[in-house]
Structure formats: structure tokens, C-alpha cells
C-alpha positions in Angstrom: -10.0 -4.2 -5.0 -6.6 -2.8 -6.0 -5.6 -2.4 -2.4 -6.5 -6.0 -1.7 -4.5 -7.3 -4.6 -1.4 -5.3 -3.6 -1.8 -6.2 0.1 -2.1 -9.9 -0.8 1.0 -9.8 -3.0 3.0 -7.9 -0.4 1.8 -10.3 2.4 2.9 -13.3 0.4 6.3 -11.8 -0.3 6.9 -10.8 3.4 5.8 -14.3 4.6 8.2 -16.0 2.1 11.1 -13.8 3.2 10.3 -14.4 6.9 10.2 -18.2 6.4 13.5 -18.1 4.6 15.0 -15.8 7.4 15.8 -13.2 4.7 13.5 -10.4 6.0 16.4 -8.3 7.2 18.3 -8.6 4.0 15.3 -7.3 2.0 14.2 -4.6 4.5 14.2 -1.9 1.8 11.7 -3.9 -0.3 9.4 -4.3 2.6 9.5 -0.5 3.3 8.9 0.1 -0.4 5.8 -2.2 -0.4 4.5 -0.5 2.7 4.9 2.9 1.1 3.0 1.7 -2.0 0.2 0.4 0.2 0.0 3.8 1.9 0.0 5.6 -1.4 -2.8 3.4 -2.7 -4.9 4.3 0.4 -4.6 7.9 -0.5 -5.1 7.6 -4.2 -4.4 5.2 -7.0 -3.0 8.2 -9.0 0.0 8.2 -6.6 1.2 4.8 -7.9 3.5 4.5 -10.9 1.8 3.5 -14.1 3.5 0.2 -14.4 2.4 -0.9 -11.0 -1.1 0.3 -11.5 -1.4 -1.6 -14.8 -0.2 -4.8 -13.1 -2.7 -4.4 -10.4 -5.6 -3.6 -12.8 -4.7 -6.6 -14.9 -5.6 -8.8 -11.9 -4.0 -11.9 -13.5 -2.9 -13.2 -10.2 0.9 -13.0 -10.7 2.2 -11.6 -7.5 5.8 -11.6 -8.6 5.1 -9.2 -11.4 3.1 -6.9 -9.2 5.8 -6.8 -6.6 8.6 -6.4 -9.1 6.7 -3.4 -10.6 6.3 -1.9 -7.1 9.9 -2.3 -6.1 11.3 -1.2 -9.5 9.2 1.9 -9.5 10.9 3.2 -6.4 14.3 1.7 -6.6 16.0 0.2 -3.6 18.8 2.8 -3.8 16.3 5.6 -3.0 14.9 3.7 0.0 18.4 3.0 1.3 19.3 6.7 0.9 16.2 7.7 2.9 17.2 5.2 5.7 20.7 6.6 5.9 19.3 10.2 6.1 16.9 9.1 8.8 19.7 7.4 10.8 21.9 10.5 10.4 19.1 12.7 11.6 18.7 10.6 14.8 22.3 11.0 15.8 
């Protein structure tokens, strides 16, 4: 149930970004959402408390769920990981 909620919220966000041709500009958010989905597959305990609370509330506000997912990781960390990955491939 929690996975379905997060997946639906993430799918809506990605679809809106794609329709607005902004997917590339928000690439780090998409990667962060994928990571959260993967964590939830392994264990709900891997998710930050704020995100887990939003998912458990189940009030149908995808924006709050996604904001909690993105804020918990921070786009700076994702960007740093991408830079390290690019450097390792060179």
C-alpha cells in the first residue's frame, strides 16, 4: 500500500514534468524518487520519517509526499553523486 502511494505520486510528477518538457531540468528529483521507491521495496525503515508519515497519512496529497521525498535526500547530494559517477567513467 505504501509503495503504491509513492509510485502513484512519483508517476504523476514524472508525467507532468514530461508533458512540460522539463524532465531533464529535474533529473535529480526523478533519481531521488527512484531511490526512494527502491528503498521502500527493501524496507519502510529505510525511508526518512517525514516521508513515511506522509505516505501513512494517505490523504491523497501527492505534492506533499514528493516534497518530503525530495527534501529528505536533497538535490545537492544527488548532483554530487552524479558528478562522482561521471568522473569515475572518464
